[in-house]
C-alpha positions as a Markdown table, in Angstrom:
| # | Residue | x | y | z |
|---|---|---|---|---|
| 1 | Met | 0.0 | 0.0 | 0.0 |
| 2 | Lys | 1.0 | 3.5 | -0.7 |
| 3 | Tyr | 0.3 | 4.9 | 2.8 |
| 4 | Asp | 2.2 | 2.3 | 5.0 |
| 5 | Asn | 3.6 | 5.2 | 7.1 |
| 6 | Leu | 0.0 | 6.2 | 8.0 |
| 7 | Leu | -0.8 | 2.6 | 9.0 |
| 8 | Glu | 2.3 | 2.6 | 11.3 |
| 9 | Gln | 1.1 | 5.8 | 12.9 |
| 10 | Ile | -2.3 | 4.2 | 13.9 |
| 11 | Lys | -1.1 | 0.7 | 14.8 |
| 12 | Asp | -0.8 | 1.4 | 18.5 |
| 13 | Arg | -4.3 | 2.9 | 18.7 |
| 14 | Met | -6.1 | -0.4 | 18.3 |
| 15 | Pro | -5.9 | -4.2 | 19.0 |
| 16 | Leu | -4.1 | -6.3 | 16.4 |
| 17 | Lys | -7.5 | -7.8 | 15.1 |
| 18 | Arg | -8.8 | -4.2 | 14.5 |
| 19 | Phe | -5.5 | -3.3 | 12.8 |
| 20 | Glu | -5.9 | -6.3 | 10.4 |
| 21 | His | -9.5 | -5.2 | 9.8 |
| 22 | Thr | -8.3 | -1.6 | 9.0 |
| 23 | Lys | -5.8 | -3.0 | 6.5 |
| 24 | Gly | -8.5 | -5.0 | 4.9 |
| 25 | Val | -10.8 | -2.0 | 4.7 |
| 26 | Ala | -8.1 | 0.0 | 3.0 |
| 27 | Thr | -7.3 | -2.8 | 0.5 |
| 28 | Thr | -10.9 | -3.3 | -0.3 |
| 29 | Ala | -11.5 | 0.4 | -0.7 |
| 30 | Ile | -8.5 | 0.7 | -3.1 |
| 31 | His | -10.0 | -2.1 | -5.2 |
| 32 | Leu | -13.5 | -0.6 | -5.3 |
| 33 | Ala | -12.1 | 2.9 | -6.0 |
| 34 | Glu | -10.3 | 1.5 | -9.0 |
| 35 | Lys | -13.3 | -0.4 | -10.1 |
| 36 | Tyr | -15.7 | 2.6 | -9.9 |
| 37 | Gly | -13.2 | 5.3 | -11.1 |
| 38 | Glu | -12.6 | 7.0 | -7.8 |
| 39 | Asp | -9.4 | 8.3 | -6.3 |
| 40 | Gln | -7.5 | 5.3 | -4.9 |
| 41 | Asp | -5.3 | 7.5 | -2.7 |
| 42 | Lys | -8.3 | 9.0 | -1.0 |
| 43 | Ala | -9.9 | 5.6 | -0.6 |
| 44 | Glu | -6.7 | 4.2 | 1.0 |
| 45 | Ile | -6.4 | 7.2 | 3.4 |
| 46 | Ala | -10.1 | 7.0 | 4.5 |
| 47 | Gly | -9.9 | 3.2 | 4.8 |
| 48 | Ile | -6.8 | 3.5 | 7.1 |
| 49 | Leu | -8.3 | 6.3 | 9.2 |
| 50 | His | -11.9 | 5.1 | 9.5 |
| 51 | Asp | -11.4 | 3.5 | 12.9 |
| 52 | Val | -8.6 | 5.7 | 14.2 |
| 53 | Val | -10.5 | 6.5 | 17.4 |
| 54 | Lys | -12.6 | 3.4 | 17.8 |
| 55 | Phe | -10.8 | 2.4 | 20.9 |
| 56 | Ala | -10.5 | 5.9 | 22.4 |
| 57 | Asp | -11.7 | 6.7 | 25.9 |
| 58 | Tyr | -15.5 | 7.0 | 26.1 |
| 59 | Glu | -15.4 | 10.3 | 28.1 |
| 60 | Trp | -12.8 | 11.8 | 25.6 |
| 61 | Leu | -15.1 | 10.9 | 22.7 |
| 62 | Lys | -18.0 | 12.4 | 24.4 |
| 63 | Gln | -16.1 | 15.6 | 25.1 |
| 64 | Met | -14.9 | 15.8 | 21.5 |
| 65 | Ile | -18.6 | 15.6 | 20.3 |
| 66 | Ile | -19.4 | 18.5 | 22.5 |
| 67 | Ser | -16.3 | 20.6 | 22.0 |
| 68 | Glu | -16.3 | 20.1 | 18.2 |
| 69 | Gln | -20.0 | 20.8 | 18.0 |
| 70 | Leu | -20.8 | 17.5 | 16.3 |
| 71 | Asp | -24.4 | 16.3 | 15.9 |
| 72 | Pro | -25.6 | 16.4 | 19.6 |
| 73 | Leu | -28.1 | 13.5 | 18.7 |
| 74 | Leu | -25.0 | 11.2 | 18.7 |
| 75 | Leu | -25.0 | 11.5 | 22.5 |
| 76 | Ser | -28.4 | 9.8 | 22.8 |
| 77 | Phe | -27.2 | 6.8 | 20.8 |
| 78 | His | -24.8 | 4.0 | 21.5 |
| 79 | His | -21.2 | 5.2 | 21.8 |
| 80 | Glu | -20.2 | 2.8 | 19.0 |
| 81 | Leu | -21.4 | 5.5 | 16.6 |
| 82 | Trp | -19.1 | 8.2 | 18.0 |
| 83 | His | -15.8 | 7.0 | 16.5 |
| 84 | Gly | -16.8 | 8.0 | 12.9 |
| 85 | Pro | -17.6 | 11.7 | 13.5 |
| 86 | Val | -14.8 | 12.1 | 16.0 |
| 87 | Gly | -12.4 | 10.2 | 13.7 |
| 88 | Ser | -13.0 | 12.7 | 11.0 |
| 89 | Val | -12.0 | 15.5 | 13.3 |
| 90 | Val | -8.8 | 13.6 | 14.3 |
| 91 | Ala | -8.1 | 12.9 | 10.6 |
| 92 | Lys | -8.2 | 16.7 | 10.0 |
| 93 | Asn | -6.6 | 18.1 | 13.1 |
| 94 | Glu | -4.0 | 15.4 | 14.0 |
| 95 | Phe | -3.2 | 13.9 | 10.6 |
| 96 | His | -3.8 | 17.1 | 8.6 |
| 97 | Phe | -6.1 | 15.7 | 5.9 |
| 98 | Asp | -8.5 | 18.4 | 4.8 |
| 99 | Asp | -10.1 | 16.8 | 1.8 |
| 100 | Glu | -13.8 | 17.0 | 2.6 |
| 101 | Asp | -14.6 | 13.7 | 0.8 |
| 102 | Ile | -12.1 | 11.8 | 2.9 |
| 103 | Leu | -13.5 | 13.4 | 6.1 |
| 104 | Gln | -17.1 | 12.7 | 5.2 |
| 105 | Ala | -16.2 | 9.1 | 4.3 |
| 106 | Ile | -14.7 | 8.6 | 7.8 |
| 107 | Arg | -17.6 | 10.6 | 9.5 |
| 108 | Phe | -20.4 | 8.5 | 8.0 |
| 109 | His | -18.8 | 5.0 | 7.7 |
| 110 | Thr | -21.0 | 3.6 | 10.4 |
| 111 | Thr | -24.4 | 5.3 | 9.7 |
| 112 | Gly | -24.3 | 6.3 | 6.1 |
| 113 | Arg | -26.3 | 9.4 | 5.1 |
| 114 | Ala | -28.4 | 10.9 | 2.4 |
| 115 | Gly | -26.4 | 12.2 | -0.5 |
| 116 | Met | -23.3 | 10.1 | -0.1 |
| 117 | Ser | -20.4 | 10.5 | -2.5 |
| 118 | Asn | -19.0 | 7.4 | -4.2 |
| 119 | Leu | -16.0 | 7.5 | -1.9 |
| 120 | Glu | -18.3 | 7.5 | 1.2 |
| 121 | Lys | -20.2 | 4.5 | -0.2 |
| 122 | Ile | -16.9 | 2.7 | -0.9 |
| 123 | Ile | -15.7 | 3.2 | 2.7 |
| 124 | Tyr | -19.1 | 2.1 | 4.1 |
| 125 | Ile | -19.2 | -1.0 | 1.9 |
| 126 | Ser | -15.5 | -1.8 | 2.4 |
| 127 | Asp | -15.9 | -1.7 | 6.2 |
| 128 | Met | -18.7 | -4.2 | 5.9 |
| 129 | Ile | -17.2 | -6.7 | 3.4 |
| 130 | Glu | -13.4 | -6.6 | 3.9 |
| 131 | Pro | -11.8 | -10.0 | 3.9 |
| 132 | Ser | -11.7 | -10.7 | 7.6 |
| 133 | Arg | -15.5 | -10.1 | 8.0 |
| 134 | Ser | -17.7 | -13.2 | 8.2 |
| 135 | Phe | -21.4 | -13.3 | 8.8 |
| 136 | Pro | -24.4 | -14.8 | 7.0 |
| 137 | Gly | -25.0 | -13.1 | 3.7 |
| 138 | Ile | -21.6 | -11.5 | 3.3 |
| 139 | Asp | -20.9 | -13.4 | 0.1 |
| 140 | Val | -23.9 | -11.8 | -1.5 |
| 141 | Leu | -22.8 | -8.3 | -0.4 |
| 142 | Arg | -19.3 | -9.0 | -1.8 |
| 143 | Glu | -20.8 | -10.1 | -5.1 |
| 144 | Lys | -23.0 | -7.0 | -5.3 |
| 145 | Ala | -20.0 | -4.7 | -4.6 |
| 146 | Glu | -18.4 | -6.1 | -7.7 |
| 147 | Leu | -21.4 | -5.4 | -9.9 |
| 148 | Asp | -23.0 | -2.1 | -8.8 |
| 149 | Leu | -21.9 | 0.4 | -6.2 |
| 150 | Asp | -25.4 | 1.7 | -5.4 |
| 151 | Glu | -27.0 | -1.7 | -5.3 |
| 152 | Ala | -24.2 | -2.8 | -2.9 |
| 153 | Met | -24.8 | 0.2 | -0.8 |
| 154 | Ile | -28.5 | -0.4 | -0.6 |
| 155 | Ser | -27.9 | -4.0 | 0.4 |
| 156 | Cys | -25.2 | -3.0 | 3.0 |
| 157 | Val | -27.3 | -0.3 | 4.7 |
| 158 | Thr | -30.4 | -2.7 | 4.6 |
| 159 | His | -28.3 | -5.4 | 6.3 |
| 160 | Ser | -27.1 | -2.9 | 9.0 |
| 161 | Ile | -30.6 | -1.5 | 9.7 |
| 162 | Thr | -32.1 | -5.0 | 9.8 |
| 163 | Phe | -29.4 | -6.3 | 12.1 |
| 164 | Leu | -30.1 | -3.4 | 14.6 |
| 165 | Ile | -33.8 | -3.9 | 14.4 |
| 166 | Glu | -33.5 | -7.7 | 15.0 |
| 167 | Lys | -31.3 | -6.9 | 18.1 |
| 168 | Lys | -34.0 | -4.3 | 19.2 |
| 169 | Gln | -31.4 | -1.5 | 19.0 |
| 170 | Pro | -32.2 | 2.0 | 18.0 |
| 171 | Val | -31.2 | 3.0 | 14.4 |
| 172 | Phe | -29.5 | 6.4 | 13.9 |
| 173 | Pro | -31.7 | 8.6 | 11.6 |
| 174 | Asp | -28.9 | 9.1 | 9.1 |
| 175 | Ser | -29.1 | 5.3 | 8.3 |
| 176 | Phe | -32.8 | 5.6 | 7.4 |
| 177 | His | -32.1 | 8.8 | 5.4 |
| 178 | Cys | -29.4 | 7.0 | 3.6 |
| 179 | Tyr | -31.6 | 4.1 | 2.7 |
| 180 | Asn | -34.5 | 6.3 | 1.6 |
| 181 | Asp | -32.2 | 8.5 | -0.5 |
| 182 | Leu | -30.7 | 5.5 | -2.3 |
| 183 | Ile | -34.1 | 3.9 | -3.0 |
| 184 | Gln | -35.6 | 7.2 | -4.2 |
| 185 | Lys | -32.7 | 7.9 | -6.5 |
| 186 | Arg | -33.3 | 4.5 | -8.2 |
| 187 | Gly | -36.5 | 5.9 | -9.7 |
| 188 | Lys | -40.1 | 6.0 | -8.9 |
| 189 | Val | -41.1 | 4.3 | -5.7 |
| 190 | Lys | -43.4 | 1.4 | -6.5 |
| 191 | Glu | -46.9 | 1.9 | -5.3 |
């Protein structure tokens, strides 16, 4: 990979298993970026940094949401969602990446959102289908990622929402907005 130095900088921030996941996300993102005509460097950077603060202290993450004036709704949802938005701040302030597409890809890699760029979709999908992931239905998601980016995104966000509903967990509104936006962009909603 081109950004091995960036990988080295984040290695101590996470357990080895998560580091392997991060490398898998970056590799998958590079592949999908090439396939769909997106910037491979941006995909690699966003893939490497997407979980940069996943294992940060809970109170620190909370204070970052408040001090950086991130969406206050995050505080009423599980802290698992916090690392994306806070990670985008860290990518900008600590690692000095100011490309808005990279930052948005990091920010929304767990929830998705309406109006996602192709890079954002690539990081969301790569996070779900990278090689170390294993869950029922993953092969179908991987196949769709090879055929159509939007169809893969619809399938991935549907999988995520369904998983949360089955676990009786709340779903962050951005995920519903993401799903609705993707479905509506496909054309007329069937009556």
